[in-house]
C-alpha positions, 0 to 999 in steps of 0.5 A, a space after each residue: 569167403 565161401 572157400 574159407 567157410 568150406 575149408 573151415 568145415 573141412 578143418 573142423 571135421 578132421 580135428 573135431 571139436 577143440 575143448 579148452 580146459 581150465 583148472 580150478 584150484 580151492 581157496 588157499 586159506 580154506 581150513 577144513 575141520 578134522 571132523 569134517 575131513 574125517 567125514 569125507 574119507 569115512 563116505 568115501 570108504 562106505 561108497 567104495 567098499 563092497 556090500 554083503 545083502 542076502 538073496 532069496 534063498 538066505 545065501 550071502 551076495 557080495 556086491 562090488 562097491 562104486 568105483 572109487 574114480 567116479 566117487 571122487 568126481 562126485 566128491 571134487 564136484 561137491 568140494 568146488 560148491 564148497 570152496 564157492 560159497 566161502 
């Protein structure tokens, strides 16, 4: 048994931890209003668009928006929460 444990530990060191990926799907009958969908799109555009601010001298400084992938991931988490409550 100890030989098996040593071989198992060696195998884990070589391949690392194996992860199982579960695909989550949204319910088919989940009906979202047009108002909700439009608000979601507007929020996505707002978070990914660049922002213009002023520095100490009064000059305009443009800062890039948040990454589209990051915002999309966060919104997908929100949709998972929403679909579980339905």
